[in-house]
PATIDREN-187096 format. One record per residue (C-alpha): residue number from 1; residue in one letter; x, y, z. Coordinates in pm, whole numbers, plus 50000, padded with zeros to 5 digits. Example, Ala and Ser with C-alpha at 12.3 -4.5 7.8 and 13.67 -1.06 7.14 Angstrom:
@nr->1&rest->a&X->51230&Y->49550&Z->50780
@nr->2&rest->s&X->51367&Y->49894&Z->50714
END
This chain:
@nr->1&rest->x&X->46030&Y->69040&Z->68530
@nr->2&rest->x&X->45775&Y->68823&Z->68592
@nr->3&rest->x&X->45415&Y->68903&Z->68656
@nr->4&rest->x&X->45300&Y->68694&Z->68913
@nr->5&rest->x&X->44950&Y->68673&Z->68827
@nr->6&rest->x&X->45033&Y->68492&Z->68488
@nr->7&rest->x&X->45254&Y->68266&Z->68686
@nr->8&rest->x&X->45019&Y->68164&Z->68931
@nr->9&rest->x&X->44717&Y->68123&Z->68627
@nr->10&rest->x&X->45062&Y->67949&Z->68394
@nr->11&rest->x&X->45080&Y->67699&Z->68676
@nr->12&rest->x&X->44705&Y->67585&Z->68764
@nr->13&rest->x&X->44694&Y->67546&Z->68355
@nr->14&rest->x&X->44990&Y->67340&Z->68362
@nr->15&rest->x&X->44832&Y->67021&Z->68452
@nr->16&rest->x&X->44740&Y->66839&Z->68808
@nr->17&rest->x&X->45021&Y->66909&Z->69043
@nr->18&rest->x&X->45341&Y->66709&Z->68987
@nr->19&rest->x&X->45725&Y->66737&Z->69124
@nr->20&rest->x&X->45751&Y->67129&Z->69069
@nr->21&rest->x&X->45428&Y->67279&Z->69204
@nr->22&rest->x&X->45178&Y->67190&Z->69475
@nr->23&rest->x&X->44849&Y->67369&Z->69538
@nr->24&rest->x&X->44627&Y->67412&Z->69851
@nr->25&rest->x&X->44352&Y->67532&Z->70008
@nr->26&rest->x&X->44527&Y->67693&Z->70269
@nr->27&rest->x&X->44831&Y->67639&Z->70491
@nr->28&rest->x&X->44824&Y->67690&Z->70894
@nr->29&rest->x&X->45190&Y->67745&Z->70995
@nr->30&rest->x&X->45072&Y->67860&Z->71394
@nr->31&rest->x&X->45036&Y->67492&Z->71473
@nr->32&rest->x&X->45249&Y->67187&Z->71475
@nr->33&rest->x&X->45093&Y->66997&Z->71211
@nr->34&rest->x&X->45052&Y->67238&Z->70995
@nr->35&rest->x&X->45402&Y->67365&Z->71011
@nr->36&rest->x&X->45535&Y->66985&Z->70984
@nr->37&rest->x&X->45315&Y->66927&Z->70703
@nr->38&rest->x&X->45461&Y->67256&Z->70481
@nr->39&rest->x&X->45791&Y->67163&Z->70568
@nr->40&rest->x&X->45722&Y->66859&Z->70429
@nr->41&rest->x&X->45598&Y->66983&Z->70137
@nr->42&rest->x&X->45881&Y->67274&Z->70101
@nr->43&rest->x&X->46174&Y->66976&Z->70150
@nr->44&rest->x&X->46037&Y->66764&Z->69868
@nr->45&rest->x&X->45962&Y->67045&Z->69623
@nr->46&rest->x&X->46341&Y->67097&Z->69657
@nr->47&rest->x&X->46493&Y->66798&Z->69649
@nr->48&rest->x&X->46280&Y->66695&Z->69373
@nr->49&rest->x&X->46407&Y->67065&Z->69156
@nr->50&rest->x&X->46763&Y->67125&Z->69237
@nr->51&rest->x&X->46788&Y->67335&Z->68912
@nr->52&rest->x&X->46501&Y->67556&Z->68916
@nr->53&rest->x&X->46232&Y->67749&Z->69101
@nr->54&rest->x&X->45938&Y->67505&Z->69237
@nr->55&rest->x&X->45630&Y->67661&Z->69363
@nr->56&rest->x&X->45279&Y->67625&Z->69648
@nr->57&rest->x&X->44968&Y->67769&Z->69528
@nr->58&rest->x&X->44782&Y->67862&Z->69844
@nr->59&rest->x&X->44378&Y->67992&Z->69785
@nr->60&rest->x&X->44314&Y->67743&Z->69578
@nr->61&rest->x&X->44039&Y->67451&Z->69567
@nr->62&rest->x&X->44193&Y->67110&Z->69486
@nr->63&rest->x&X->43852&Y->67026&Z->69285
@nr->64&rest->x&X->43838&Y->67234&Z->68935
@nr->65&rest->x&X->44104&Y->67458&Z->69028
@nr->66&rest->x&X->43900&Y->67730&Z->69164
@nr->67&rest->x&X->44042&Y->67991&Z->69309
@nr->68&rest->x&X->43936&Y->68125&Z->69664
@nr->69&rest->x&X->44159&Y->68315&Z->69822
@nr->70&rest->x&X->44330&Y->68329&Z->70140
@nr->71&rest->x&X->44380&Y->68615&Z->70380
@nr->72&rest->x&X->44657&Y->68855&Z->70309
@nr->73&rest->x&X->44954&Y->68681&Z->70493
@nr->74&rest->x&X->45264&Y->68900&Z->70497
@nr->75&rest->x&X->45513&Y->68658&Z->70716
@nr->76&rest->x&X->45832&Y->68831&Z->70602
@nr->77&rest->x&X->46012&Y->68543&Z->70824
@nr->78&rest->x&X->45937&Y->68221&Z->70694
@nr->79&rest->x&X->46255&Y->68206&Z->70580
@nr->80&rest->x&X->46361&Y->68152&Z->70907
@nr->81&rest->x&X->46136&Y->67913&Z->70964
@nr->82&rest->x&X->46251&Y->67665&Z->70702
@nr->83&rest->x&X->46643&Y->67744&Z->70853
@nr->84&rest->x&X->46529&Y->67609&Z->71186
@nr->85&rest->x&X->46394&Y->67278&Z->71088
@nr->86&rest->x&X->46574&Y->67148&Z->70732
@nr->87&rest->x&X->46939&Y->67140&Z->70689
@nr->88&rest->x&X->47045&Y->67248&Z->70343
@nr->89&rest->x&X->46769&Y->67452&Z->70384
@nr->90&rest->x&X->46619&Y->67632&Z->69988
@nr->91&rest->x&X->46577&Y->68012&Z->69978
@nr->92&rest->x&X->46194&Y->68057&Z->70000
@nr->93&rest->x&X->45964&Y->68347&Z->69965
@nr->94&rest->x&X->45586&Y->68403&Z->70009
@nr->95&rest->x&X->45370&Y->68657&Z->69833
@nr->96&rest->x&X->45051&Y->68766&Z->69868
@nr->97&rest->x&X->44913&Y->68792&Z->69495
@nr->98&rest->x&X->44559&Y->69005&Z->69450
@nr->99&rest->x&X->44315&Y->68871&Z->69178
@nr->100&rest->x&X->44049&Y->69056&Z->69057
@nr->101&rest->x&X->43749&Y->68876&Z->69133
@nr->102&rest->x&X->43852&Y->68790&Z->69488
@nr->103&rest->x&X->43712&Y->69012&Z->69769
@nr->104&rest->x&X->43901&Y->69304&Z->69969
@nr->105&rest->x&X->44158&Y->69153&Z->70150
@nr->106&rest->x&X->44172&Y->68854&Z->70022
@nr->107&rest->x&X->44443&Y->68733&Z->69769
@nr->108&rest->x&X->44637&Y->68369&Z->69646
@nr->109&rest->x&X->44962&Y->68294&Z->69831
@nr->110&rest->x&X->45234&Y->68216&Z->69636
@nr->111&rest->x&X->45545&Y->68028&Z->69783
@nr->112&rest->x&X->45859&Y->67994&Z->69592
@nr->113&rest->x&X->46139&Y->67765&Z->69692
@nr->114&rest->x&X->46465&Y->67757&Z->69554
@nr->115&rest->x&X->46712&Y->67447&Z->69591
@nr->116&rest->x&X->47068&Y->67552&Z->69681
@nr->117&rest->x&X->47154&Y->67239&Z->69480
@nr->118&rest->x&X->47222&Y->67001&Z->69792
@nr->119&rest->x&X->46998&Y->66741&Z->69973
@nr->120&rest->x&X->46777&Y->66878&Z->70227
@nr->121&rest->x&X->46704&Y->66734&Z->70486
@nr->122&rest->x&X->46441&Y->66735&Z->70838
@nr->123&rest->x&X->46711&Y->66873&Z->71089
@nr->124&rest->x&X->46478&Y->66781&Z->71423
@nr->125&rest->x&X->46177&Y->66627&Z->71472
@nr->126&rest->x&X->45850&Y->66792&Z->71418
@nr->127&rest->x&X->45483&Y->66609&Z->71490
@nr->128&rest->x&X->45511&Y->66272&Z->71346
@nr->129&rest->x&X->45819&Y->66347&Z->71149
@nr->130&rest->x&X->46154&Y->66287&Z->71252
@nr->131&rest->x&X->46505&Y->66465&Z->71210
@nr->132&rest->x&X->46671&Y->66334&Z->70957
@nr->133&rest->x&X->46391&Y->66219&Z->70713
@nr->134&rest->x&X->46454&Y->66316&Z->70324
@nr->135&rest->x&X->46112&Y->66401&Z->70098
@nr->136&rest->x&X->46109&Y->66398&Z->69751
@nr->137&rest->x&X->45796&Y->66426&Z->69510
@nr->138&rest->x&X->45633&Y->66104&Z->69352
@nr->139&rest->x&X->45366&Y->66280&Z->69155
@nr->140&rest->x&X->45184&Y->66502&Z->69334
@nr->141&rest->x&X->45270&Y->66341&Z->69704
@nr->142&rest->x&X->45575&Y->66415&Z->69942
@nr->143&rest->x&X->45718&Y->66097&Z->70038
@nr->144&rest->x&X->46009&Y->65994&Z->70233
@nr->145&rest->x&X->46309&Y->65853&Z->70098
@nr->146&rest->x&X->46614&Y->65729&Z->70243
@nr->147&rest->x&X->46886&Y->65936&Z->70293
@nr->148&rest->x&X->47176&Y->65962&Z->69997
@nr->149&rest->x&X->46938&Y->65960&Z->69702
@nr->150&rest->x&X->47118&Y->66133&Z->69430
@nr->151&rest->x&X->46926&Y->66466&Z->69274
@nr->152&rest->x&X->46771&Y->66480&Z->68926
@nr->153&rest->x&X->46726&Y->66755&Z->68726
@nr->154&rest->x&X->46391&Y->66683&Z->68555
@nr->155&rest->x&X->46183&Y->67005&Z->68567
@nr->156&rest->x&X->46414&Y->67293&Z->68380
@nr->157&rest->x&X->46262&Y->67282&Z->68032
@nr->158&rest->x&X->45905&Y->67265&Z->68196
@nr->159&rest->x&X->45928&Y->67566&Z->68443
@nr->160&rest->x&X->46127&Y->67795&Z->68232
@nr->161&rest->x&X->45847&Y->67754&Z->67975
@nr->162&rest->x&X->45628&Y->67874&Z->68262
@nr->163&rest->x&X->45816&Y->68138&Z->68377
@nr->164&rest->x&X->45878&Y->68251&Z->68031
@nr->165&rest->x&X->45508&Y->68285&Z->67940
@nr->166&rest->x&X->45422&Y->68481&Z->68263
@nr->167&rest->x&X->45667&Y->68794&Z->68180
@nr->168&rest->x&X->45558&Y->69099&Z->68230
@nr->169&rest->x&X->45475&Y->69383&Z->67973
@nr->170&rest->x&X->45439&Y->69733&Z->67976
@nr->171&rest->x&X->45069&Y->69699&Z->67878
@nr->172&rest->x&X->44997&Y->69478&Z->68158
@nr->173&rest->x&X->45166&Y->69752&Z->68402
@nr->174&rest->x&X->44940&Y->70036&Z->68249
@nr->175&rest->x&X->44648&Y->69848&Z->68309
@nr->176&rest->x&X->44777&Y->69734&Z->68703
@nr->177&rest->x&X->44842&Y->70089&Z->68786
@nr->178&rest->x&X->44527&Y->70230&Z->68591
@nr->179&rest->x&X->44313&Y->69939&Z->68759
@nr->180&rest->x&X->44463&Y->70007&Z->69128
@nr->181&rest->x&X->44410&Y->70388&Z->69127
@nr->182&rest->x&X->44064&Y->70397&Z->68941
@nr->183&rest->x&X->43870&Y->70081&Z->69011
@nr->184&rest->x&X->44009&Y->69928&Z->69321
@nr->185&rest->x&X->44114&Y->70252&Z->69511
@nr->186&rest->x&X->43871&Y->70490&Z->69383
@nr->187&rest->x&X->43756&Y->70610&Z->69707
@nr->188&rest->x&X->44081&Y->70642&Z->69875
@nr->189&rest->x&X->44390&Y->70867&Z->69797
@nr->190&rest->x&X->44586&Y->70674&Z->69580
@nr->191&rest->x&X->44946&Y->70739&Z->69460
@nr->192&rest->x&X->45260&Y->70568&Z->69242
@nr->193&rest->x&X->45636&Y->70628&Z->69223
@nr->194&rest->x&X->45866&Y->70452&Z->68947
@nr->195&rest->x&X->46175&Y->70339&Z->69072
@nr->196&rest->x&X->46503&Y->70273&Z->68800
@nr->197&rest->x&X->46250&Y->70330&Z->68535
@nr->198&rest->x&X->46142&Y->69977&Z->68590
@nr->199&rest->x&X->45915&Y->69961&Z->68918
@nr->200&rest->x&X->45634&Y->70044&Z->68977
@nr->201&rest->x&X->45516&Y->70056&Z->69323
@nr->202&rest->x&X->45113&Y->70192&Z->69396
@nr->203&rest->x&X->44943&Y->70261&Z->69729
@nr->204&rest->x&X->44645&Y->70389&Z->69879
@nr->205&rest->x&X->44504&Y->70421&Z->70203
@nr->206&rest->x&X->44340&Y->70703&Z->70473
@nr->207&rest->x&X->44589&Y->70996&Z->70566
@nr->208&rest->x&X->44596&Y->71126&Z->70911
@nr->209&rest->x&X->44847&Y->71408&Z->70935
@nr->210&rest->x&X->44988&Y->71420&Z->71336
@nr->211&rest->x&X->45286&Y->71682&Z->71428
@nr->212&rest->x&X->45365&Y->71679&Z->71069
@nr->213&rest->x&X->45413&Y->71288&Z->71010
@nr->214&rest->x&X->45152&Y->71140&Z->70747
@nr->215&rest->x&X->45009&Y->70846&Z->70844
@nr->216&rest->x&X->44824&Y->70566&Z->70646
@nr->217&rest->x&X->44545&Y->70353&Z->70760
@nr->218&rest->x&X->44326&Y->70098&Z->70554
@nr->219&rest->x&X->44685&Y->70053&Z->70376
@nr->220&rest->x&X->44704&Y->69910&Z->70014
@nr->221&rest->x&X->45064&Y->69892&Z->69904
@nr->222&rest->x&X->45146&Y->69671&Z->69559
@nr->223&rest->x&X->45436&Y->69606&Z->69338
@nr->224&rest->x&X->45237&Y->69669&Z->69041
@nr->225&rest->x&X->45503&Y->69481&Z->68768
@nr->226&rest->x&X->45478&Y->69154&Z->68924
@nr->227&rest->x&X->45116&Y->69167&Z->69092
@nr->228&rest->x&X->45223&Y->69138&Z->69397
@nr->229&rest->x&X->45055&Y->69297&Z->69732
@nr->230&rest->x&X->45335&Y->69393&Z->69939
@nr->231&rest->x&X->45121&Y->69537&Z->70282
@nr->232&rest->x&X->44807&Y->69531&Z->70360
@nr->233&rest->x&X->44595&Y->69645&Z->70652
@nr->234&rest->x&X->44254&Y->69777&Z->70762
@nr->235&rest->x&X->44389&Y->69776&Z->71121
@nr->236&rest->x&X->44708&Y->69919&Z->71210
@nr->237&rest->x&X->44878&Y->70281&Z->71065
@nr->238&rest->x&X->45230&Y->70289&Z->70875
@nr->239&rest->x&X->45443&Y->70586&Z->70744
@nr->240&rest->x&X->45576&Y->70558&Z->70395
@nr->241&rest->x&X->45889&Y->70686&Z->70262
@nr->242&rest->x&X->46069&Y->70710&Z->69995
@nr->243&rest->x&X->46390&Y->70814&Z->69748
@nr->244&rest->x&X->46525&Y->70751&Z->69377
@nr->245&rest->x&X->46640&Y->70395&Z->69499
@nr->246&rest->x&X->46428&Y->70262&Z->69809
@nr->247&rest->x&X->46045&Y->70245&Z->69874
@nr->248&rest->x&X->46032&Y->70266&Z->70306
@nr->249&rest->x&X->45708&Y->70144&Z->70561
@nr->250&rest->x&X->45719&Y->70164&Z->70896
@nr->251&rest->x&X->45388&Y->70015&Z->71073
@nr->252&rest->x&X->45238&Y->70091&Z->71411
@nr->253&rest->x&X->45049&Y->69904&Z->71629
@nr->254&rest->x&X->44745&Y->70050&Z->71889
@nr->255&rest->x&X->44788&Y->69853&Z->72208
@nr->256&rest->x&X->44698&Y->69959&Z->72577
@nr->257&rest->x&X->44421&Y->69879&Z->72812
@nr->258&rest->x&X->44116&Y->70081&Z->72793
@nr->259&rest->x&X->44122&Y->70392&Z->72672
@nr->260&rest->x&X->44475&Y->70420&Z->72717
@nr->261&rest->x&X->44615&Y->70368&Z->72361
@nr->262&rest->x&X->44921&Y->70376&Z->72228
@nr->263&rest->x&X->45095&Y->70358&Z->71899
@nr->264&rest->x&X->45434&Y->70105&Z->71883
@nr->265&rest->x&X->45671&Y->70125&Z->71623
@nr->266&rest->x&X->45630&Y->69758&Z->71486
@nr->267&rest->x&X->45802&Y->69641&Z->71135
@nr->268&rest->x&X->46058&Y->69851&Z->70937
@nr->269&rest->x&X->46066&Y->69701&Z->70551
@nr->270&rest->x&X->46267&Y->69879&Z->70339
@nr->271&rest->x&X->46219&Y->69772&Z->69939
@nr->272&rest->x&X->46594&Y->69894&Z->69736
@nr->273&rest->x&X->46559&Y->69858&Z->69386
@nr->274&rest->x&X->46859&Y->69779&Z->69146
@nr->275&rest->x&X->46944&Y->69921&Z->68782
@nr->276&rest->x&X->46959&Y->69506&Z->68693
@nr->277&rest->x&X->46602&Y->69447&Z->68727
@nr->278&rest->x&X->46669&Y->69301&Z->69076
@nr->279&rest->x&X->46491&Y->69433&Z->69424
@nr->280&rest->x&X->46561&Y->69332&Z->69763
@nr->281&rest->x&X->46348&Y->69354&Z->70009
@nr->282&rest->x&X->46490&Y->69388&Z->70455
@nr->283&rest->x&X->46249&Y->69372&Z->70690
@nr->284&rest->x&X->46368&Y->69448&Z->71085
@nr->285&rest->x&X->46133&Y->69397&Z->71385
@nr->286&rest->x&X->46150&Y->69722&Z->71549
@nr->287&rest->x&X->45887&Y->69658&Z->71856
@nr->288&rest->x&X->45946&Y->69669&Z->72204
@nr->289&rest->x&X->45614&Y->69573&Z->72421
@nr->290&rest->x&X->45451&Y->69752&Z->72644
@nr->291&rest->x&X->45485&Y->69642&Z->73000
@nr->292&rest->x&X->45218&Y->69612&Z->73266
@nr->293&rest->x&X->45125&Y->69533&Z->73631
@nr->294&rest->x&X->45135&Y->69206&Z->73634
@nr->295&rest->x&X->44789&Y->69202&Z->73924
@nr->296&rest->x&X->44600&Y->69419&Z->73642
@nr->297&rest->x&X->44711&Y->69152&Z->73374
@nr->298&rest->x&X->44580&Y->68891&Z->73611
@nr->299&rest->x&X->44270&Y->68986&Z->73665
@nr->300&rest->x&X->44224&Y->69104&Z->73296
@nr->301&rest->x&X->44284&Y->68743&Z->73183
@nr->302&rest->x&X->44029&Y->68580&Z->73419
@nr->303&rest->x&X->43826&Y->68864&Z->73290
@nr->304&rest->x&X->43913&Y->68707&Z->72984
@nr->305&rest->x&X->43885&Y->68371&Z->73021
@nr->306&rest->x&X->43548&Y->68389&Z->73189
@nr->307&rest->x&X->43395&Y->68563&Z->72864
@nr->308&rest->x&X->43468&Y->68330&Z->72676
@nr->309&rest->x&X->43326&Y->68098&Z->72902
@nr->310&rest->x&X->43000&Y->68273&Z->72873
@nr->311&rest->x&X->42988&Y->68323&Z->72488
@nr->312&rest->x&X->43094&Y->67883&Z->72463
@nr->313&rest->x&X->42773&Y->67869&Z->72689
@nr->314&rest->x&X->42509&Y->68113&Z->72521
@nr->315&rest->x&X->42511&Y->68311&Z->72816
@nr->316&rest->x&X->42455&Y->68661&Z->72720
@nr->317&rest->x&X->42664&Y->68959&Z->72765
@nr->318&rest->x&X->42643&Y->69268&Z->72993
@nr->319&rest->x&X->42685&Y->69582&Z->72808
@nr->320&rest->x&X->42992&Y->69614&Z->72999
@nr->321&rest->x&X->43107&Y->69235&Z->72909
@nr->322&rest->x&X->43086&Y->69346&Z->72571
@nr->323&rest->x&X->43302&Y->69606&Z->72599
@nr->324&rest->x&X->43575&Y->69376&Z->72748
@nr->325&rest->x&X->43504&Y->69151&Z->72465
@nr->326&rest->x&X->43544&Y->69427&Z->72177
@nr->327&rest->x&X->43936&Y->69432&Z->72351
@nr->328&rest->x&X->43957&Y->69079&Z->72442
@nr->329&rest->x&X->44262&Y->69012&Z->72139
@nr->330&rest->x&X->44474&Y->69346&Z->72239
@nr->331&rest->x&X->44424&Y->69262&Z->72648
@nr->332&rest->x&X->44525&Y->68866&Z->72538
@nr->333&rest->x&X->44807&Y->68969&Z->72323
@nr->334&rest->x&X->44933&Y->69204&Z->72608
@nr->335&rest->x&X->44921&Y->68954&Z->72853
@nr->336&rest->x&X->45122&Y->68715&Z->72658
@nr->337&rest->x&X->45377&Y->68997&Z->72595
@nr->338&rest->x&X->45374&Y->69041&Z->72909
@nr->339&rest->x&X->45504&Y->68657&Z->72984
@nr->340&rest->x&X->45167&Y->68497&Z->72998
@nr->341&rest->x&X->45211&Y->68245&Z->72792
@nr->342&rest->x&X->44890&Y->68034&Z->72860
@nr->343&rest->x&X->44749&Y->68363&Z->72677
@nr->344&rest->x&X->44828&Y->68164&Z->72358
@nr->345&rest->x&X->44624&Y->67856&Z->72437
@nr->346&rest->x&X->44350&Y->68063&Z->72523
@nr->347&rest->x&X->44298&Y->68243&Z->72248
@nr->348&rest->x&X->44355&Y->67978&Z->72000
@nr->349&rest->x&X->43988&Y->67838&Z->72215
@nr->350&rest->x&X->43837&Y->68183&Z->72165
@nr->351&rest->x&X->43870&Y->68174&Z->71791
@nr->352&rest->x&X->43617&Y->68000&Z->71652
@nr->353&rest->x&X->43374&Y->68074&Z->71967
@nr->354&rest->x&X->43468&Y->68439&Z->71864
@nr->355&rest->x&X->43389&Y->68407&Z->71530
@nr->356&rest->x&X->43045&Y->68278&Z->71575
@nr->357&rest->x&X->42960&Y->68518&Z->71807
@nr->358&rest->x&X->43153&Y->68849&Z->71654
@nr->359&rest->x&X->43273&Y->68916&Z->71343
@nr->360&rest->x&X->43435&Y->69243&Z->71404
@nr->361&rest->x&X->43636&Y->69135&Z->71718
@nr->362&rest->x&X->43722&Y->68805&Z->71494
@nr->363&rest->x&X->43887&Y->69024&Z->71283
@nr->364&rest->x&X->44118&Y->69188&Z->71545
@nr->365&rest->x&X->44196&Y->68851&Z->71687
@nr->366&rest->x&X->44311&Y->68761&Z->71344
@nr->367&rest->x&X->44557&Y->69074&Z->71360
@nr->368&rest->x&X->44648&Y->68983&Z->71706
@nr->369&rest->x&X->44763&Y->68634&Z->71598
@nr->370&rest->x&X->44956&Y->68765&Z->71309
@nr->371&rest->x&X->45158&Y->69009&Z->71520
@nr->372&rest->x&X->45213&Y->68688&Z->71791
@nr->373&rest->x&X->45369&Y->68521&Z->71484
@nr->374&rest->x&X->45629&Y->68767&Z->71357
@nr->375&rest->x&X->45737&Y->68826&Z->71754
@nr->376&rest->x&X->45777&Y->68477&Z->71802
@nr->377&rest->x&X->45946&Y->68361&Z->71482
@nr->378&rest->x&X->46164&Y->68719&Z->71525
END
């Protein structure tokens, strides 16, 4: 079993970016340009490593390999994105790796790419890249190449050595459990569960019992053996259930207009553990968005547009307008989920403006984008 934090450290220590490893300060697959560049690197790394894993480490400064971290990213549908744009798509995963020195909520992203042994090809146009383009790695650069080029295995020994040096052991596992419970979450109820005598899952969060059902908020869940953060949120509530074979979370999102708020089931994730040291994660979006009267939403949408216009012009908001601003991320989200497609570009426009004026609303807006991203991919 590989300790992903050690793997990241070994990749960063190995040498500069190369044909099996790339590093990024961040990735932005919410925009066409960022999505296209991400797909280019995935394609190039898969084609350059037909027999072994290749990696993208996210949250690292190019100068000096400084680990600065990125926001927790829980997009379990990233494989859908790759399948939609790449023929002979590789298997891909995005994992969130906690590092002790990073602020709460910040992690290092680890993208693992496993080729299926066939040439990956862009299946359709995206941004300035044309469908039919094949990418390979030349050192640290992803370059287009002529279709029909032969796949060569040149990195297996190097990758195998790096992964061997990242093997987990009982000391690292025990240290991880103690650190999770006694240090990082000493102010919260914390728990752990061992599965198949091999896997240790830790979780912590505030508890709220409603009608015999226990909900958790400000939740952190980690698979300690691999140093992978499975779930993190300071907003939404989840339920947790487990048996001897699996660990299940159901996430709820709070939505509504004004004081009429309600929790809606959003996503169910089941981690199934096997005796052979493997585990499988199945995620299902179970979200049924609330529907509202279109006239009411038109009024709310126009109010939001006017609020952002006032902020952009540095006009002070009234008390009532400030209250409307607090609800803006949720109301824009509800508008989009009710077929107001123009709400998305308005949210994009609002993002840097709100970040400058109100940090709490900005965090809520980022959460709204996370929900939208999952809904759109699904």
